[in-house]
N, C-alpha and C positions, 0 to 999 in steps of 0.2 A: 187977884182973886178973878175965879169965873164968873161967868155971868148964871144969874137962875136962869134956867129951865125945868124942861120935864127932866131932867135926868139931873141926881144928886151932882153939885159943885164938886167935892170929892172926887167923883167917880172920874169927871173930866179935868182937874188936875191929875191926877195920876194918870191919864191917858199922855195928857201932854209931855208931862214930864218922861214916860215910857219913849215917845218919840224924840223929843231932844236926847234923849240917851243914846239910843237908836242912832242919832245924825252924829252924836259926837264919836262914837266909837267907830263909825264908817274907816275914817283914816288910818285907825290901827289895824283895820282888818284889810285893808287893801295893804298895807306896807307887810302885814304879816302873810298875804297871800302872795306878795312878792317876793321878801325874801327864801318862801316855802318853793318858790320854780327857780329863783338863783341857786339856790342849796344844790337843788335837783340837777341842774345844769352842769352845775362845779361837780357831783358825783360821776356824770357820764363822762367828764372831760376828762377826769383821773382815770375810768375804766377803759377809755379810750388810749389815754396815754402808755396803760401799764401793758394792752393789748399791742399796741405797735412795739414796745419794747421787746417784749417776747417774739414778735414776729422778726426783730430786728436779730432778737441772737438766735435764731431756728438759722435763719441765712447765713449769718457767722460761721455758727458749726457748720452747716452743710458745704459751705466755701471753703473751710480749714478742710473736711474731710476730701474733699477733690482736688484740694493741695495735693495733702498726702497720698491718697490714691495715685498721684499722678508721678511723686516722688520714689515709690514703692512701686510703679511700672516699668522706670526705666530699666533695661536689661542689662547693658554693660557700663563701665565706665567711659567706653568711646561715647556713646549714647549721650552721656549725662554731660561729658565737656564740650561735646558737639551742640546741645540744648542749652547749658550754659555762654556760650559763644553767639548764640544767635538772641538770645535771652538780652544781652550786653551790647548788641550792636552797636548802638547809638551812643556809648557812654563817652567815648573820649572825646567824640565832636560835643557835646552837651558840656563837657567839664572845657574845652576849649571856647565855648562861646560864651560859657559863664564867668573864663578871668577874662576875656575881653571886656567884657560889663563894668567886671570890676575894676579894672584898669583904665576905664575912660572915666569912672569916677573920682578914682586917684588922680587923677591930670586936671581937673577942674581947680 
């Protein structure tokens, strides 16, 4: 019970209880604020992920278009054969080196 002062004891009790209530609610308010900040950050994370995926799709489409344009720009079959030979120049060497590595594993 409150001390007898010039203020009514019921008023001092009410003020004390309100102060205790405010102090008791502080951790809950802090956690709520923290959860809101975390939710906002997670939302921004997903927005950035969607944006990056859209940009990757745009780049993939551009790359496909460039490849198709190069294919259609070949004039004759001889040019196409020459391009294929040039692009596959080192395949035989790569296959030989892979075969050598595989055989070395079998010998162990």
